[in-house]
N, C-alpha and C positions, 0 to 999 in steps of 0.2 A: 244414237244409232241412225244410218242412213235409211231413208224410207224404201229403198229396193230390197236391203238386207232384212228389215222389218216384214216386208211383205213376203220375202221367202220363207223367213222364218213361221210366220203366221200359217201359210199354207202347208206347211209341213207339220205343224202341230195341229190343225184342224183334221189334216189327214189321219194323224195318230188317234185323235179323239174318236172319229168315224169309226176307226178299227175296233177300238174299245166299245164303243156303243153297241155296234153289231153283235159283238161277241156275247154280250148280255140280252140280247132281244130273244123272244120265244120264239119256238119253230112252229109253222103254221099248221097244226095237224089236230084230229079229233073233232069231236062234236062242238067244241068251243072255236073252232078254226077260224069262224068269220070275226069274231072280236079280237083274235089275236092278229089277222091280217089288218084290222082297222088299227090297231095299237102301232104296228110296224109301220103302215101308211104315215101316220101321225109322226112318229120319231123321225123317219128317214124323210121328212118334207124338206129338209135343208135348214138354214140357219147359221148363225155365226158360232155357235158351240161355246157362246162367251162364258157361261157359268162352270162348266166343266174346265174350262182353260183358266180362268181365275182361281180354281181351285187347285189344279195342278201347279201352275206357277208359284202359288203361295205356299204350297207344301214344300216345293225345291228350294225356294228363298229361304225357308227355316231349316234347311238341311234334310228334308224328307228324301228317302229312295225306297225303291220297292214297289210292289204292286197293291198293297194295301189300299191305297187311294183309288184305286180304279173302279171298284164297285160302287165308291161314293159318286164318282164322276158321272157314272152311267145312270145312277139313282137321282143325282139333282137335275139332269136333262130329261128324266121321264117326269119328274114333278113339274118342271117347267112346262114340257109339251103337253101333259094334262090339263094344265090351267089355260092353256091356248084352245084346246079341244073344247072345252066347256065355254070358254068365252066366246067362241064361235057360235054356239047353239043358239036356235031360235028365241029362246028364253032369257037369252044374254044379248049379246050383241048382233044376232041374226046375220053373220057373215058367211057368204058362199064361197068366197075365195081368200086364200091366205098365199103368200109367196108365190103368186101367179098360177095355183092350181087350186083345184076344188077342195073345200074343208072337208073335213072328216065326216061329219054329219050329212054334209051334201052328198056324199058318195055311198055311205053305208047307212043312212037314215038316221033319225033323230034319237032313237033308241039305243041304237049300235053306237052312237057319237057317245052317249052318256056312259055306256058300259065301257068302251074304249076308255074314256077317261079315268074312271074307276079302277079299270085294269092297270092302268099305268101308275096310278097313284099307289096302289097296292104292290105291284111289282117293284116299285122303287125301294120298298123296305125290304122286301125278299131279296133285292139285288145288294143293298147295303149291307144287310147281315151276313152276305158271304166274305165280307172282310175279316170275319172272325174265322180262324184257322187253328189246327191242331198244333200243339207246340208254342201257341203265344205266350210271351210273358205276361204277369199280372199288370204290368204298366201298360202293353200294348192292348190288352182287353179293356183297361179303363179307358184308354185314349179312345177306341173304338165305340165304346158306350156313349162316352161324351159327345162324340162326333153324332151319333144316333139320335142323342138328345137335341142337339143343334138342328138337324135335319127336320125333326119332327115340330119343333117349336116354330122354327122361322117359315114354315110351310103352311101352319096350321091356322086356327082362329085367332090367335095372338100374333099371326105373321101376314102371310099371303093371302089367307082366306078372309082374314079381318079387313085387309085392305080393301079386297074386292067388294066385301059387304058394303063398307063405308062409301066406296064409288057408286055402287048402285043406289044407294039411298040419297046420295047428293044428286045425282041426275033427278032423282023424284022431287026433291024437295022445292017448295016454291021460292023461298028466300033465298038470297046469294050465300055460297057457301063461305066460310072463312079460311084465312090463311092457314090457321091451324089444322082445320078439316083437310085442306089440300095437302099439306104436308104429311099429315097422317097416311093419306091415300098413298101418296108417293113413297114414303118410307116403307109401308107394310106390302103395297100391291109390286112394287118394283124393287125397291133395294133390300128386302128381306131375303131373297134368294141369292142375291150377290153376297150380303153377309154370311149367309149360311156356307155359301162356295168357300169364301175365302176364310172362314173361322174355322173350318173343317179341315182345311188344307193346313191351317197353323197347329190346330190340336193333334191331328195325327203325325206331324212332324215333331211333336214334343215342345212346343212353345208354352211358355208359361203365361198364367192367368193375366198380367198385365199387359203381355203383347198380343194376347187374343182379343182383349178389349181394344186395344188400339187397331187391330186390323177390323174389327167391328164398326169404329167409328170411320176409318178409310172407306170401307165398303158402302157405308152410309151415305158418305159423300159422293161417291162415284155413281151410286142408284139415283139420288136426287139431281145431280148434275145431267146425269144421261135422260131423265124424265124430262127436264128443262129443256135441254136441247132438242127433245122430241116435239115438244110444243113450239120451240123457236121455228124448227123446221116447217110445221105446219103453217106457219106464216110466211116464210121467205124462201122455203126449199125448191128446189126444180123437181116438177114431176117427173121429167124423163129420168134424173138421177135416182130419186126415191123410189121410183116404180110405182107409185100411187099418186093419186089426187091430191093436191095441197089445198087447204082452207076448209077441211071437213069440220074443224072445230068450230070455226066461225058460222058455218053454214047450220051448225045444230045449235049455236047459241050457248056452246058449252064454255064454262069457265075454267081457264087455264092458267099456268103462273105466267104466261104472258100477258093475258087480259087483266090479270089482277095487278101485275107490278111493271109492265111496259117490256118493249123489245130491249133497249138498251140494259135496263137493270136485270133483266134476266140473262144477256149475255155476260154481264158484269159477274153475276152470281155463278155462274157456269165456270168462270174463270177462277173465281176465289174457291168454289168447292174442288174443284180439281188440283189447284195448287195446294191445298191443305192435304189432300189424299195423297199427293206425291211427297210432301213434306214427311207425312207419317212413314211412307215408304222408306225414304231416306234415313230414317232413324234406325233402319235396321241394317245389319252387317252382311247379310246374304245377298247373293246376286239377284237383281231385280230390274236389270236393264230393259229386258224385252216386256215386263210386267208393266214398267213404268209407261212405256212406249205404247202399250195396248190400251192403257186407261186412257192416255191422252187423245189416242185416236178414237176411242169411244165417244168420249164426251165431248170432241170437237167435229163429230163425224158429220158428211154432208148427206147421209142416207141411214 
């Protein structure tokens, strides 16, 4: 696919996702208006909308059609957003800016920042549950229940929250972290929500257990490669392109995939992981030209 064609499609798909997200956001009214404003402020801060896009494209690749995927697309972005809101808090990363504007707690206060994250997490499941509808077949109900199980598992203590826990403790430990620890953090903190996105897309489209397992592995590769590329960019990236100062990991003496394996090996591993992910995609008969290009652009991005 030509780059210009891909970029045009990417913009159109991103705009479609934005409309879907907005349709599920709460109205800002009532005595709880402030927390609702903070939740909407957080979700509408921008971003790639990568996770709902991966979900939608995987759903379509397996022949899915219809609106059942949309509540889950909104739900996964709410979960991703809540994790960023909490990451920015003083007790965590203590960041006052994200994507060029004030973070949620910096605008609404620390307490409201906590509640905004809590609200988004809870609303994500309220939203996903809207996928159940009158007249659904038993098979559609089973798929929706399976999708909810994936959403909960990959975002919880055995998924993203577990990865965040390991990351915090790794920063505090005096000894060097192991490769096993680092990969656990990357798998759970970064790859888990990508796995959730693609697995849910496959499940809701009716993919079999074997294919869902293959998609889980594909998304694992994407997530690990994505995070390694992030570490690479912190070493060799262009601050003007990235929109943030490079070298922050080195200044904090933070161990990363690059510091543990070297720049050249890290680049080679990004190539290997992304090629394996594309090979898995190519094992499926459904249309996935855009999805393949999306993955390659993500893991080889310059920002």
